N, C-alpha and C positions, 0 to 999 in steps of 0.2 A: 194971311193965304199959305203961310207953311203949316199953321195948326191945322188949316180945312185940309190938307192934302195928307198930314198927318194921322189925322182923325179916318181919312178913306182907307188909308191903308191898314190903319189898326182893325177897321171894320170888316176889310178883305182879308185881313190875317185872322181876325175871329171867325169869319164865315168858315175858314178852310179847315183851322182847328176844329169848329164844330163839326164841319162833314167828316173830318178825321174821327173824331170822336165818334160820331154815328155809325161807321163802317166798324170800327174796332167793335163798338157794343155789339152791333148786328153779328158780324164774325162771332164773339165772344156767345151771344145767347144762341148760336146756331152752328156751335162748336162741331155736335155730333153728325151734323148732314155734312159739315166740311171734311170731317176727317174720312168718313163714309164716301163722298166724293174722291177725295184724295186715294182713299185704298182703291176705290172702284176702277177710277184711272191707273193707277199701277200694277192693279191685276189683268185689266185689260191689255195693257202693253207688254207685259210678261207673256200671257194668253198668244197675242200677235207675233211676238219674237219666237215662240214656239212652233206656231203653226208655219209661218214663212221666213223665218231666220235661217242664220249660216248652219246652225245644226238641226234643224228643225224636222219636221214630221214628213214634208215632201221629200227632204234629203234623204228621210230615212228609207222611204218605201224605194223610191230610186234605187238605193243603194242594195237591198231586197233584191228588186227586180234584175239589177247587174249581176247580183250574186248567183240566181238561179240561173241566168242565159249563160255566164261564164262557166257553171258545173256542168250545164249540158253540154259546152264545147270539150269540156276536159272528159266528159265520158265518151264524146263522139271519137277524139283524138285517141283517147286509149284502146279503144275495139280498133281505129283503123290502125294503131302499133301493133295491136296484139295479131291483125291481120299480115302485116307487112312481116313482122318476124317470122310467122309462121311460113309466109313466101320465102323468106330468106334461108332460112333452115332447110327447106323442101330442097331449094338450089345449091344449097352446100352440100347436103345430102346426094345429091346426083354425080358431084364432081368426086374424081377418085383421091 
């Protein structure tokens, strides 16, 4: 009885080892494709990070738009400041 179960476990173990050998052989013979797929996955992850990550293209475009908006606001405020200074100097010039 024990001999039979021992034989069955060896057979199962042999099948598992055979499957692993087949898998390793397959990976070894197709290693170019495996490395290419790994490279492709890594490049895809990197490009995805560049497009939607923390320092991404979207953030860059948003910051450029914000810079333009703030520059317009600065120009408007400088013009308003110059106008108000002119009014102030005119009022001071009227006082004795």
